[in-house]
C-alpha positions, 0 to 999 in steps of 0.5 A: 301506730296501731300494730295489733288489734283484738276483741274487747273482753267487755261484752257489748252493753256491759260494764266490767268491774276491772275498769274501776277496781284496777285503777283503785288498786293502783291508787292504793299501791302508789299510796303505800309506796309514795308515803315512804318519802315522808317516813325517812326523816322519822326513821333517821331519828329512830334508828340514827340513819345516815343519808348514805344508809337512807339512800341504800335502803331507798335503792333496795326499795326501788329496785325490788319495786321495778326490776322483778317486773321482768320475772313476774310478767311471764307468770301473768302472761302464762297463767293469767293476770288477775290473781297475780295482781290481787296477790301483789296488792295484798303483799304491798298492803301488808308489807307497807303496813308493817314497815313502821313497826320494824324494831331494827334496821335489819328488819326494816331492810327486809320489809323494804325488800319484800313489800315492793315485790307486790308492786312489781307483780301488780304493775305488769299484771294489772296493765295487761288485764286492763288492756284485755278488757278494752282491747280496741281502746288499749290506750284508754285502758292503760290511761285509766290504770295509770291515772289511779297510780298518779292520784295515789302518788300525789296523795301519798305524801299528803296523807303520810305527812298528816298521819306520821307527824301526828302518830309516828311511823307505827301508824302505818298499820292503820293503812292495812284496810286500804289495800284489803278494801280493794283486794276483796272486791277485786277477788269477788267481782273481777272476772278472769280474762275471757281469753285466758285459756287460749292465752295459756295454751299459746304461752305453753308454746316456746316464747316468741322472740322479743322484737328488736323494735321494743329496744327503740321504744324502751329508749324513747321511754328511758330519755323521757324518764331521765328528764322527768326524774332529773326534775323531781330529784334536783329542782329542790336543790336548784331552788336552794342554790337560788335562796328560794324557799323549799315550799316553792319547790314543793308547789312546783313538783305538786303541780307537775305531778297533779297535771300528769293525771290529766295528761295520762288520760288525754294521751291514752284517749287521743292515741285510740283515735290518732296514730300513737307515735304522733302523740309520743313525738308531740309530747317529747318535742313540747317537753323541751321548751316547757322544761327550760321554762320550768327552770328559767321563768319566774312570776306566774310562769314559774307555775304555768310552765311546770303545769304544762310540762306535767301534762305534756310529758304524761301524754306519752306514758300510756301510749308507749305502754300500748305500743309495746303491748301491740309489738308483743301481742302474745306477751303483753305483761312482759311488754308492760314491764319493759316499757313501764318498769325497766325503762324507768329504772334505766332512765333513773340512772341518767339522774346520776349522770345529771348529778355528776354534771351538776358537781362540775358545771352547777345545777342549772347548766346541768339541768339545761343540758338534760332538756335536750334528751327527749329529742333523742327519744323523739328520734328513736320513735321516728326510727321505730315508725319508719321500721314498723310496717303499717297494718290494714285498718281494723274494723271498729266496734 
């Protein structure tokens, strides 16, 4: 599904530093955010937090990280994404480096509300700028961006566990140079998008209508997010019900996440050579048996199934963002926010429904019911394909 094309901002024979620096910046942003999970037990001891209080603080953090993307995206589309992405990285770096120094719960809550606004600004801006750099290879561009974030998410808990268990949460300040070390070369070496002035002129006109097709695309993202977030949230509880060690659950989740990095890259590159909608449908169909296998299989299959699931489910992540940008070619930052941010927020609400089902049916039956939701997403993609006209093939560079 290639709905719109453009010219690369990358001159022939030249390397744009954005291709390396944006993935590194995404790695730093996700490194900061993913380490928070390791800090919760330490905060609980320090401030006497209950599980409910931790849940509320986590909701504030996640909400500030995702919902404001809708507000930041038009800013990136109107004024250009480069400076907004750099500012977002700096806010995240400073805020999350100070979080361990919070003297009270009130200050902690304030930091957790403000710091992730940097992530909310960075994601739509960074994705849209990467797509402008490689406009003819949009899927690859988005995949490169996402791979950095996937690596950061995998490294965050490992780095956090090593740092905070040895030196306490105040050691968060030691991580400030990570963000600064990436932000400075971004400011010095990433050029503004070549077409930035033209896009600002277009953005000054009344905003184009958001196409109805984006709702179908978001729905496909929502159901995939429901599946993946349910696995990450409830697999440790399922293992506990079976009297299996939590270390086994952590191994499964690590393999699931690590294999996602490969799936992101392969999915993005394939979608620049094959119709994008086919990649998404393929990933959604295969997710069903691999998810079931992750829940039911033992022995070596207990690791192979989640490895396959992590790879296959991640195939669609950069592809859906690329499709959204092609549906909204003059508002690519907003398209990125809708497919990356809002869709995953809504999909996370499905995790709550999974929990309610587990209270009544048990964890395994509830998760097995969730296994079918990617098929609903597949139906949405097929309807989107049927409703969207096919453009003439674009000339290749």
